C-alpha positions in Angstrom: -29.2 -1.0 -7.2 -28.1 -4.4 -8.6 -24.4 -5.2 -9.0 -22.8 -7.5 -11.5 -21.0 -10.6 -10.3 -17.6 -9.2 -11.1 -18.4 -6.0 -9.1 -19.5 -8.1 -6.2 -16.4 -10.3 -6.5 -14.2 -7.3 -6.6 -15.5 -5.6 -3.4 -15.5 -9.0 -1.7 -12.0 -9.7 -2.7 -10.7 -6.3 -1.6 -12.5 -6.7 1.8 -11.3 -10.3 2.3 -7.7 -9.9 1.0 -7.0 -6.6 2.8 -8.4 -7.8 6.1 -6.5 -11.1 6.0 -3.3 -9.4 4.9 -3.7 -7.0 7.8 -4.3 -9.4 10.6 -4.8 -13.0 9.5 -8.6 -12.8 10.1 -11.7 -13.0 8.0 -13.9 -11.2 10.5 -14.5 -8.3 8.1 -17.5 -8.8 5.9 -19.2 -12.1 5.7 -16.3 -14.5 6.4 -14.8 -14.3 3.0 -17.6 -15.5 0.8 -18.6 -13.2 -2.1 -21.6 -15.2 -3.2 -22.7 -18.7 -4.2 -22.8 -18.1 -8.0 -21.2 -20.7 -10.2 -20.3 -18.1 -12.8 -16.5 -18.0 -13.2 -14.9 -14.7 -12.4 -11.2 -13.9 -12.9 -9.6 -11.1 -11.0 -6.1 -9.6 -11.4 -4.3 -8.1 -8.5 -1.0 -6.1 -8.5 0.8 -6.3 -5.2 4.3 -6.7 -3.9 3.1 -7.9 -0.5 4.5 -11.3 0.2 1.5 -12.4 2.3 -1.1 -11.9 -0.4 -0.4 -15.0 -2.5 -0.9 -17.1 0.6 -4.1 -15.2 1.4 -5.5 -15.9 -2.1 -5.4 -19.6 -1.5 -7.8 -19.3 1.4 -10.0 -16.8 -0.5 -10.3 -19.1 -3.6 -11.1 -22.1 -1.4 -14.1 -20.1 0.0 -15.0 -18.8 -3.4 -14.3 -21.6 -6.0 -15.9 -19.6 -8.8 -13.3 -16.8 -8.4 -9.8 -17.1 -9.7 -7.3 -14.5 -8.4 -4.0 -13.9 -10.2 -1.5 -11.9 -8.1 1.3 -10.2 -10.0 4.3 -8.4 -8.5 4.6 -5.4 -10.8 7.3 -3.9 -8.7 7.5 -2.1 -5.3 5.7 1.2 -4.8 7.0 3.6 -7.5 7.8 0.8 -10.0 4.3 -0.5 -9.7 2.8 3.0 -9.8 4.6 3.8 -13.1 3.3 0.6 -14.6 -0.2 1.2 -13.3 -0.3 4.8 -14.5 0.9 3.7 -18.0 -1.6 0.9 -18.2 -4.5 3.2 -17.1 -3.5 5.9 -19.6 -3.1 3.4 -22.4 -6.5 1.9 -21.7 -5.1 -1.6 -21.6 -3.4 -3.9 -19.1 -4.5 -2.4 -15.8 -5.3 -4.8 -13.0 -8.7 -5.1 -11.4 -7.2 -4.4 -7.9 -3.9 -2.7 -7.0 -1.9 -2.3 -3.9 -1.4 1.4 -3.3 0.3 3.0 -0.3 -1.6 5.6 1.7 0.6 8.5 0.5 0.0 7.7 -3.2 -3.7 7.1 -2.9 -4.9 10.7 -3.2 -3.1 11.1 -6.6 -5.1 8.3 -8.1 -8.3 9.5 -6.5 -7.8 13.0 -7.9 -7.2 11.7 -11.4 -10.4 9.6 -11.2 -8.7 6.3 -11.6 -10.2 4.4 -8.6 -13.7 3.3 -7.7 -15.5 4.9 -4.8 -16.0 1.8 -2.6 -18.6 3.6 -0.4 -20.9 3.1 -3.4 -20.4 -0.6 -3.0 -21.0 -0.8 0.8 -17.4 -0.4 2.0 -18.4 2.1 4.6 -19.7 -0.9 6.6 -16.2 -2.0 7.3 -15.2 1.2 9.2 -15.3 -0.4 12.7 -13.0 -3.2 11.6 -10.0 -0.8 11.1 -8.1 1.6 13.3 -9.1 5.3 13.0 -5.7 6.1 11.4 -5.8 3.6 8.6 -9.5 4.2 8.0 -8.9 8.0 7.6 -6.1 7.2 5.1 -8.5 5.6 2.6 -11.3 8.2 3.1 -10.7 11.0 0.7 -13.2 13.7 -0.3 -16.1 12.0 1.5 -15.4 8.7 -0.3 -13.8 5.3 0.5 -11.3 4.6 -2.3 -9.5 1.5 -0.9 -9.4 -0.8 2.1 -6.4 -0.8 4.4 -3.9 -3.7 4.3 -1.6 -2.6 7.1 -0.3 0.3 9.0 3.2 1.6 9.5 4.1 2.9 13.0 7.8 2.8 13.1 9.8 0.2 15.0 13.5 -0.7 15.4 14.1 -4.2 14.0 17.6 -5.6 14.9 19.7 -8.7 14.5 20.3 -9.9 18.1 23.3 -12.0 17.1 25.1 -9.0 15.6 24.2 -6.7 18.5 25.3 -9.2 21.1 28.6 -9.6 19.3 29.1 -5.8 19.4 28.0 -5.6 23.0 25.0 -3.3 22.3 21.8 -3.6 24.2 19.1 -1.9 22.1 16.8 -1.5 25.1 19.3 1.0 26.5 19.5 3.0 23.2 16.9 5.7 23.7 18.4 8.9 22.1 20.0 9.5 18.7 23.3 10.1 20.5 22.9 6.6 21.9 22.2 5.3 18.4 25.4 7.0 17.2 27.5 5.3 19.8 25.8 1.9 19.1 26.5 2.4 15.4 30.3 2.7 16.0 30.3 -0.5 18.0 28.3 -2.3 15.2 30.8 -1.0 12.6 33.7 -2.4 14.7 32.3 -5.9 14.0 32.2 -5.3 10.3 28.4 -4.6 10.0 26.4 -1.5 9.5 23.7 -0.5 12.0 21.4 0.2 9.1 21.3 1.3 5.4 19.9 4.3 3.6 20.5 4.8 -0.1 18.3 7.9 -0.3 14.7 6.9 0.7 12.4 9.9 0.6 9.8 8.1 2.7 12.3 7.3 5.4 13.4 10.9 5.4 9.8 12.1 5.9 9.3 9.6 8.7 12.5 10.5 10.5 11.9 14.3 10.3 8.4 13.7 11.5 9.8 11.7 14.4 12.0 14.8 15.2 8.9 16.9 15.3 9.3 18.6 11.9 6.4 20.1 10.1 7.9 21.4 6.8 4.7 21.0 4.8 1.7 23.3 5.0 -1.5 23.3 2.9 -3.6 26.4 2.6 -7.2 26.3 3.9 -8.6 26.2 0.4 -6.3 23.3 -0.5 -4.9 25.1 -3.5 -1.4 25.9 -2.2 1.2 23.6 -0.7 4.3 25.2 1.0 7.4 23.2 1.5 10.1 24.6 3.8 12.8 22.0 4.5 15.6 24.4 5.2 13.7 26.7 7.5 12.3 24.0 9.9 14.7 23.5 12.8 13.5 20.0 13.5 14.4 18.9 9.9 17.9 20.2 10.6 18.0 18.2 13.9 17.6 15.0 11.8 19.8 16.0 8.8 22.7 17.0 11.1 22.5 13.7 13.0 22.1 11.6 9.8 24.9 13.4 7.9 27.2 12.8 10.8 26.5 9.1 10.6 27.1 9.1 6.9 30.3 11.1 7.1 31.7 8.6 9.5 30.7 5.6 7.4 28.3 4.3 10.0 25.5 3.7 7.5 25.5 1.6 4.4 24.6 4.1 1.7 25.6 1.9 -1.3 23.1 -1.0 -0.9 19.8 0.0 -2.4 16.8 -0.9 -0.4 14.4 -3.7 -1.5 17.0 -5.2 -3.8 18.5 -8.7 -3.7 21.7 -7.2 -2.3 19.7 -5.5 0.4 18.0 -8.7 1.4 21.3 -10.5 1.3 22.7 -7.9 3.8 19.8 -8.5 6.1 20.2 -12.2 5.8 23.9 -12.3 6.5 23.9 -9.6 9.2 26.0 -7.1 7.4 23.0 -4.8 7.7 22.2 -5.3 11.4 19.0 -3.3 11.9 16.2 -1.3 10.3 14.3 1.7 11.4 11.1 1.1 9.5 7.3 0.3 9.6 5.8 -2.3 11.8 4.8 -4.2 8.6 8.4 -5.4 8.2 8.3 -8.9 9.8 6.8 -10.8 6.9 9.4 -9.2 4.6 12.1 -10.4 6.8 10.7 -13.9 6.7 10.8 -14.0 2.9 13.9 -11.8 2.3 16.1 -12.9 5.1 15.2 -16.6 5.8 18.6 -17.4 7.5 17.7 -14.7 10.1 14.9 -16.8 11.4 14.9 -16.5 15.2 17.7 -13.9 15.2 15.6 -10.7 14.8 14.1 -8.7 17.6 12.1 -5.5 17.9 12.8 -2.4 20.1 11.2 1.0 20.5 12.4 3.7 18.2 15.2 5.9 19.5 14.4 9.6 19.3 16.3 12.8 19.2 15.7 13.5 22.9 14.8 10.1 24.2 11.1 10.9 24.5 8.5 8.2 23.9 7.1 9.4 20.6 6.8 7.8 17.2 5.9 8.5 13.5 4.7 6.4 10.6 6.5 4.8 7.7 4.3 3.5 4.9 1.3 1.4 5.0 -0.8 0.1 2.1 -4.3 -0.4 0.8 -6.1 -2.4 -1.9 -8.1 -0.4 -4.4 -10.4 -1.2 -7.3 -9.0 0.3 -10.5 -11.4 2.0 -13.0 -10.8 0.5 -16.4 -11.0 2.0 -19.8 -10.0 -1.3 -21.3 -12.8 -2.0 -23.8 -12.0 -5.7 -23.9 -12.7 -5.9 -20.1 -15.8 -3.8 -20.3 -17.3 -5.8 -23.2 -16.6 -9.2 -21.5 -17.8 -8.1 -18.1 -21.3 -8.3 -16.7 -23.2 -4.9 -16.7 -23.8 -3.1 -13.5 -27.5 -2.9 -14.4 -29.7 -4.0 -17.3 -32.7 -1.9 -18.0 -35.7 -1.7 -20.3 -35.9 1.3 -22.7 -38.8 2.8 -20.8 -36.6 3.0 -17.7 -34.1 5.2 -19.3 -36.3 8.3 -19.4 -34.5 11.3 -18.0 -31.2 9.5 -17.6 -27.9 10.9 -19.1 -24.6 9.4 -20.1 -25.8 5.8 -20.8 -23.5 3.5 -22.6 -25.2 0.8 -24.8 -23.2 -2.3 -25.7 -24.0 -5.7 -26.9 -23.2 -8.4 -24.3 -20.7 -10.7 -26.0 -22.1 -13.7 -24.1 -25.9 -13.2 -24.3 -26.0 -11.1 -27.4 -28.4 -8.7 -25.7 -28.2 -4.9 -25.9 -27.5 -3.6 -22.4 -27.0 -0.3 -20.7 -24.3 0.6 -18.2 -24.3 3.5 -15.7 -20.8 3.0 -14.2 -18.1 5.6 -14.6 -16.3 3.4 -17.1 -19.3 3.4 -19.3 -19.6 7.2 -19.1 -16.0 7.6 -20.1 -16.3 5.2 -23.0 -19.5 6.9 -24.1 -17.7 10.2 -24.3 -15.0 8.7 -26.4 -17.5 7.2 -28.8 -19.1 10.6 -29.2 -15.7 12.1 -29.9 -14.8 9.5 -32.5 
């Protein structure tokens, strides 16, 4: 099967950008080059990852015919709302979008993402860890490439902790964390913040050994039992005690300017979050350069266990945008005799060459159905 230049550029960009964002290397794929064509291709990427704009510079240097525009459409749910609206409207969706692992299945089920295994993405399996790779493999397809992973870690401001006389390496249990939080509060800082982050709640209950979610064997029924799981209660009792004693900043909303300011000036002294956090600290808390350290997560009983918090991928968005389809190069151009026995073919006139061409891609099928309806 022959692929158009934009399709090749898309899969090349996803492979290159996701691999470099993940580890600063171009060892995935063919070193970052998506082809030697001089035909200009423009790609739009929606991402809130602070490393991606820097990655794009290297990608464009290796691929001078490809221009990548990175837009921050908001973090997680804000981007997802905008992305879903654009897809439903049939206009304004990006070519590539950053999507967290937990949100990926929703877009796959709705048929909004390209199956990258059709484009050779399965060849990248050995480049990624089993956990991240399984997160983008859904229903026997590869629907994105991993950008990062989110095993939890404890990031702390050493200056604040030293001032409070707290040694994080000796904080192993949640009872230890509680005692440390009181000392941190005594120097006018909070040990951490939480304005009601559902993802954080999932990660911490998971860390406690909770399993409140159950899916039936046929995948049709999901049972949620937050009140009946004793390990959920282990976390909620601990966290509520911290909140009741004003040991956690519950007023500063995460990922806002005020939150970054708190990390920058030390009023929020540590974070229990995913291992992807360092680059966000560099951009959001520049005055903390050299002050931050990482320690192992404290757990309910002090055991050496962990859970995950977040992690993202880059996915190619299927587009119903007629302007994009008309301007793009077809997936395959065929002669009339080659169409015998084929269904759901979309015929369009190429706006550049003027030729009548056929498209087999899913976008074409969707547009063809709409044309029949209208």
